N, C-alpha and C positions, 0 to 999 in steps of 0.2 A: 503492499499501500504505498510505503514513503517512498520506493523507488517512483512509481505511480506520481505522485504527488512532484518530485521532482523534474519528472518527465513533463507532466503538463506546464509546472512552472517554466523550464527552460525554452519550451516551444511560445507561449506567452512574450519569453524575455525576446527571442527572437523575432516574433512577429511586431513586435514594439518597435524593436531597433530600425526594422526593414519600412515599418511606416516613419520613423524619423528621418533615416537615409532620405525616405521620399519626400518628404517637409522639406528637408533641407535641397535637394534639388530642384524643387518646384520655385527656392528662392532664386537659384541660381539662376534658373531656366525666367524666372520673371526678371531681372537685372539684364542678363544677355536679350531680350525681348524689349526692354525700354530702351536700349542701344538700337536694336535694329528700327524702332520706330523715328529713334531720335535722327539717324542715318534717311531714313527712308523720307524723314518730314525734312531734311535739308535739299536732299536731292530734288533738283528740276524731274519734271515727267518727261521732257525730251533732253536726254544729256547732252546733247549735240549744242546746245547752250550755253554749255560749259559756268555755269551758277557754283558760286562761292561758299562751300561748307563752313561751317565752324569748328575747325580741325582740332583746335583745345580743349573744346567741351567732347568731340569722338574719344580726344587721347585721355580724356580726363574718365569719360566713362569705360572705357578698355580696361585703363588700371582698374575702377573698381571691379569689371566683372573678374580680372585674373585676380585678382585679391579672394574673393568670393567664392572661385573655384578653386583655389588653394586651400585654404578651410576646410571646404568641402573634401578633397580629399586627406586632408590630415584628420577630418573624423571618421573616415569611413577606415583608415591606416587603424587609428588607437582603436576602434570599434574592433577588426580585424585581429589586433596583439590581443585585443582584453578576452576576446573569445566566450562571451557571454558571461561569462563568471561574475559572482555577487557581486554590484557596485560598479561593474565595469563598462556599464549599459551606454547608450545612447544619450544624449541629454535632451530633455524638452520630447521625449515618444508620446505622442497624442492620441492614439488610438486604445481609448479608453475601453476597458471588459466591462466597465458597470459604471452607472451614470447616476452620484447621488447629488439627489434633488434638493437637497439640504443647501446645498452650494450655489452664489451667485452663478446668473447665467455667463458671466464674466469667466468664470473660476470653472465651470461646465465645458465652454466651447476651449480651451485652453489659454485662456489670458493672452498678454500683450502678443507674445511669438504667433500664434497661432492667427491672431486676428488679422495681424499686419500680414502673413502668409496667404490667407485666405481671400484678405483684398487684393494682394496681388492677381492670386490665381482670379479671384475674378471680374478683374480689370483684365486679363488676358483673355479669358472667354469671350467676355461685352464685346472688344474690339473682333470677334471672329463671328459674333453673333449678328445678323442681318436685322433682327427687329429692334435692337438698342444701339448698335454701333454707330450711327450717325451722331448720340448724345455724347459718346464719349471720345470720340475719335479726333484729340485738341491737340495742340500743339504741346511740344514737351514740359514746357512750364505749367500749364494746365492741365496737363493731365499729371503732375507732380500735386498742383495744390488739392484737386480732386483727389487722389488717392490718402494724401495725409488729411484731409479733411473728413472721407470716409472711416476712415480709422478712427478718428478720435471720436466721430459720434457713436460708432457704433462698442468701441472701449466705452464708454459712457452709459449708452444709454444697455446693455447689458450689465452693468455693477462696478465696471472697473472708474479708472480717473474720470472725473468729468472734465473734459477738456473742451466740448466743445457745446454752444448754445445751441440745444435743440430748437429754439423760438424762431430760429435763421432760417429753420428749413422749410416755411411756408412762404416765406416772402422772397428767398431764394428761387424757387420751383415756381411762382405764381404765373410768369409769362412765360414759361414752356410748353409747350405742346406734348405734355406727357401724361397718357392715359390710363385705365387700369390695362388696358392692354398690354402698355410696357412694362407697367408696374410689376404684374405679374411675372414677363419675362424676367427683370431683376430677382424677384424672390426665386425663380427657378433655377439661375445661375448661381445666385447665392447659395441654395441648398446644396447643388451640386459640386461648389466649391467646398464647403464645410465636409460632405461627405468623402470628397476626393483627399482631405487633408489628413481623415481620420476621426474627426470628430463624430462623438456617440450619436445615433440616430433620434433618441430620445430627446439629446439635447439640440440635436441642427432642427426637429421637428418644435420646439421651444421658443427655438432662435429664429424661426421664421417665421411663428406666431407671432412673437414678440416685433419683430419689423412689421410686421401686417398692420401694427399701431399706428403707424405714421403715413400707411397710403392716404389719405384725405388731406394731410399737409402738401404732400407733391403732387397729386392728381386736382386738388378743389379749383388752381386756378384756371385749368383748362376746361376740367367739366363747365365751370361758370362761365367762362367766355363763348364757350363749344355750344354751350344751350340759348345763351340769348342769341347769338348769331344764327341758331336754326330756329328759335321763334320769328326773330325779323324775317328769316326768309318764307317762312310760311305763311306773310303777307303778301309776297310775291316779290320777285327775283328783279323785278324791273327797277327798283329803286337803286339797288347793289348796283345794276348797271350803268347806271346815273351817276354812282358817287365815284364809280371808276373811272367814270372820264367819259363814257360811251366809247365808239371803234377808236376814237384816234387816243384815248388813255389807254387803252386797253392794248393798243399797240407802241406807246412807247414803255408799258408794261412786261411786255414779252421783249421788244430790244433790249431792255435792261436786265430781262432774265437771263439773255442767252448772252450779252457781255458777263456775266456773273460764270454762267457755266462754261466760257472758255477758258476761265482761270481756275478753274475748280476741278485739280487733279483727281477729285474723288469720282468726277462721272464726265468729263468731257472726252474719253475715251472712247465712250457709247457712242459720240458724233463724229470721231475718225472717218475718214474714207466716205462718208454720205452727204448726201445734198444739205449741206447743213440750211441754206436759207429756203429752201424747200419744206424741209422739218418746221422750221421757226414757223412760215407762214401759214401750214395746217395746223400748228397747235392755237395758232393766234385764231384763226377762223371757229375752232373749235370750242376754246377759253369762251370767246364773246359767244358764243352761243350759250354753254354753259354757266356762266355768270350773269344771264338775264338779259343778252342782247337778242336781236333778229335772227333766225332759224335760220341758218346760211350752209350749213357745213354739211359737203356733200361726200366725205372721202370714208373711208371702209373701216369697216367695226374695230374699235381700239383691240380686242381681242387677237383680232386679225392681223393687224398691223402689228401686234408686241408677241406675236406666237415666236417662242422658239429664241428669244432673246434672253429668257433665264435673269429677270428684272426680280431684285428683291426688296424686300422693307426700307434696305439702307438705301439704294438708288433712289427710292422714291423720296424718303424723308430729304436724303439732300437738295432734291427739285425741290421741295417743298420750302425746307431753308431758303433756297434763293428766291424763289416766289416772293417771301417773307420780307427778307432783306431788299429786295426790287421794290416792292409796295413802300416799305418803311420809307428807302431812297427817294421818293417821288412822293413824300407827304399826305401820302393816303393815311386814312384815321384808323385807329387801332381797331375798332368796332368793326369796320370796313374791312379790313385784314382779315380779321376773325371768319367773317363772312363768308370771304374769297375762299379762305382756306378749306372751310366747313363745304363748299361747293363742291372741292377738287376733291377731298377726300373719299370718297365713294369710288373714282376711277381708279383705286390703288388696287383692288381686287381685279377689274378688266385688264388693266396694266400685265399683273403676273399670273393671268388666267387662272385665279384661282377659285373655287368653289366657295360661295359663300351659304351664310345662314351658321345655326349650332352645328348642324350635322358635320358640316366641314370638317370641325375638329374632330371628330370620333377618330380616335385612332386605331390604325390595325394593327394588330398581332398574330404571327404565324395564322394569318387568312382570315382573322375573326375581328369583329369590330366589339367596341365597348357592350353593346346589348348581348351578342352572342357570349362573352366572356363572362358577362352579368349574371348570364344563366334564363336569357329571354324574358317576354313582356311581363311573364307570370311574378316574376322573381325582382323585377324593378316594383309594381305593382304592391309585394308584401312589405320593400324597402317602405316607399311612401307612406303605407300603410303605418310601418314602426315609427318614421319619423315623424310622421304628423301625430302619432301618440306623445312621444319625445316633447314637440314644441307643444303640448297643451301643457305637461305635465312640467316644463323647465321655465320658472317665471321670469326669465330673460325675454321672452317673446311668447309667450302664455298670452298675452294683450292680443297679438294678432290671428290667432290661430281661435282663440273661445269664441264658437258664432253658433251659428243656430243650424241643426243636423243636417237639413236641406244643402245650407251654404258649405258644408264640410266636404259632403259627396263629391259637390263642385269642384272646389278646390284639388282636392284627392284624383279626383280625374284629369282637371288638365294639369298636374303637378309630374303625373304618369306617363301623359300623351307629350308633355315637354320633355320630360328625360327618354321616352322608347326614341322621337324622333332625332332629338339631340346623341346618343348615343350610336345613331346609325341604322334605326327602326324607321318603320312606315311615319311621316311628318303628317301628323293631322292636328298639331296645334299650329293659330298664327300667332306668333310671337313677336310680330308688328305692334301690336296692340300693348303689350307687356308695361313698355316706359308711360302711354299713357293713365294706364288702371293703375298703376304703382305711385303717379308723380305726387299728389297729395296726401298720400301716406307719410309718417314720420319713421319713414325706416331706414337705419343707418347701416354704417360698414359694421358695426359692433352685431346689431341682428342681422345682418346677412351671413356674418361669421359661424353664429352661435347655429343657424338653420345649417348652414353646410357642414359644421361639427356631427350635429346630430345625423344626419345623411350618412357619413364615414362611419360612426357607431353603428346606425342600421343595418349598413350593407356588413359589417361586422360579424353582427349579429346571427347574419344570415351566409355566414362562411364565404362570402364572395371573393373569389380570387383578389389579393393587394393589389398588384398592379391594377388590375382594373378598376379598384376602387379609385386609384389614386390618379387615372388617366380621367374617370367618371367625374372626381373632383373640379379637375382642370377644365372642363369641358362645362361643367353648370356654373362656376364661377365668371362664364362667359355672360350670363347676363347681371352679374351684379351693377354694370352701370344703369342697366334697362329698370333696376329696383329700385337703387340707392339715388340716383341725379335727381328726382324730384326735390327729396328733402335734403340732399347738399347743396343745389342751388338756393332755395328759397332760405336756409338758415342763414349762408353765405352773402345773400343780400341783404337780409333783416339784418346781420351785422354789419356791413358797409355802409346800410343807411343811417343804422345808429351812431355810429363812430363820426359819420360825417354829420349829420342834422342835430346828433347829443342825444341822451336819455331823456332831457325836458321835451323835445318836441314828440316822440312817442308819449309821453305821459299827458300830453295835449291833446293827441290823436285817438288817444282813448275814451277823452271828453272829461281832461282833468280829473279832480278828486271826484266829482257827483257821480262821474262815469267809473270809475274803478270800485268806488266803492257798492254801485249797482250791479257792477259785474260779478264782485265777491258775494254779495246778497244771493245771486241766481246760482253762484258756484256751489252755496250751502246747500242751496235747496236742494240740487243734483246729488250734491256729496252724501245728505241725509237720506237719500231712499237710491242709493246704489248701494246690494247687498254687500257687493264687490269690498270695499272699502269703509263703510258707514261706521264697522264696530273701533276703524280707528278715531271716531268723531263723536262716540257717544259720552252719556255723564254730566257730570255737574259742574266738570269745567271746559263745556263748551263753549259757551260763551268768550271765557279768557283764550282758548285757541283759538277762536276767530279774532278777535282784538289782535292777539300776536299775531298771527297771520297776516292780518291786513294791514298792519305796518310794516311789516318784512314788505310785503306786497306791491306795497306803496313805491317804498324806498328802490327795490329793484325797478319797479318799473318807469324810474325817472321820478317821482315825485318827493315832496319835500319833507315826510316821515325819515325818521332816522331811526331803523330798530336798536334798541340794545338790549332785546333779549340773549341767551344765550346759544351758542355757537347751535348751528341744525346738526353737527356730530351729536353732540351733548344731550340734545333733544330726542334724538329721533336713534339711540344707540339701545333702548331696551325695548322696541316697540317692533323689533322684527318686520321690517318693511321690505321688500323686495323692488325689483324693476317691474313688478309686474301692479303691484300698487301705486309705484310711483303711474305710470303707465295712465291708469285708470284715471286717476287725481288729474 
């Protein structure tokens, strides 16, 4: 038995050593990749033009790379000499055989070294990932700054040294066109990087869940701007066409776009050897119609034109970035730029000959789609049944699922139809109305993530294949924006209005003191009749509770009252209230 224990211990030790070598190799590879990017950035696309590069910088980076390789060789040599004996292992072995959840997430993922190496792996992956590459392919100095800030944020966010102010995240990303699609891609890359680094799967899962909490800080700006642009376009595109300057303005816009493309090393090769002017003229005519002008485009279908070109999100994102830069340079207002970008976005799928709709994301494995790997429609129906029961029993989302029996059956049926179609089966649910249905409901990412969590739990309880569950979760998350956008936009616009006008204006719009008092009287009439929460408002102290809440609400809504009672935490800590009760209130 003792010999067996030694063997197991030796195997574990060797495995950890291999993972540590792998981690250090990743660091060396990252250094060399940085050098490669630096040289590629410095060199012109046409080497015959003889552009000068920064020789001193390249020499400095080569020296660093040589030092890193030397350290790596020394580490491997020492490990070989020690031969896996006691105390002779490699430093910082990070493939944990167990995950101690009593420790901070910072400690669980391996501290500074693992986070820094993980960020390096992640950035290298993102520079190869067409979904997000355009957001990270910057000059060397900018990329170093981004890496540093990302490392500082993750380190502090996971419980390590607080070196980055998280309040900067939202303003820093507000005017970037980062959608939920891009954010999900980032999480996907981050998860792959952590697992490649050897971080325990449970710690990785919790790290991804933690990063998900900043989703709205990163995507809200784009979500709000694009939704407002979409609302404006629903009134008709003729206004957009006029604000773009009509046909003459769009012609100037296209001239500026193609001036930028000619010096953009990322995409100019797509136009080399082709009739440049003919392409520009064709796009001018097409965009004139797309942006609300006269219907004059007589060219080929976009799918036919771009068939076989193997365009990716990266090239399209670069083109859109040039469009945005061109419009900004022409002095076009931000709101109009947003509308134009929203109008051009649907072209993406046609250019890449990409299938549209949720079912397009149903991943095939060994010739089977998600629905088949899930066990068929009957299994999906059973999973939905269990998930719905979980939602009704979970106070975090119970408020949204506790409805009459007829409506419950309708919701379950639509959920099943949505998932069956999204997983690769027959499409019987029209998801085009999903955003409209949920727009005025206060469903946040918090609520969406809870439902996704309960879906995964139900699928596991049904013994569905783990990989199929993961693929199903990714597909279901595609509807996040349709379900949460309404709440996100309304809340963000309300915050901006209150910040601009002042809370006192909100108080006046509510009718001043008389209006707020009348609202509170009506609120208490409803509360006393509501069996879900009236237990919290019974007894001799009801009037005292009402007076205190009145003072607090008047102050919160911008009125003259100053609430001087105990903190909300002290008042409610013994009441055992949940999200459900607050949602009802």
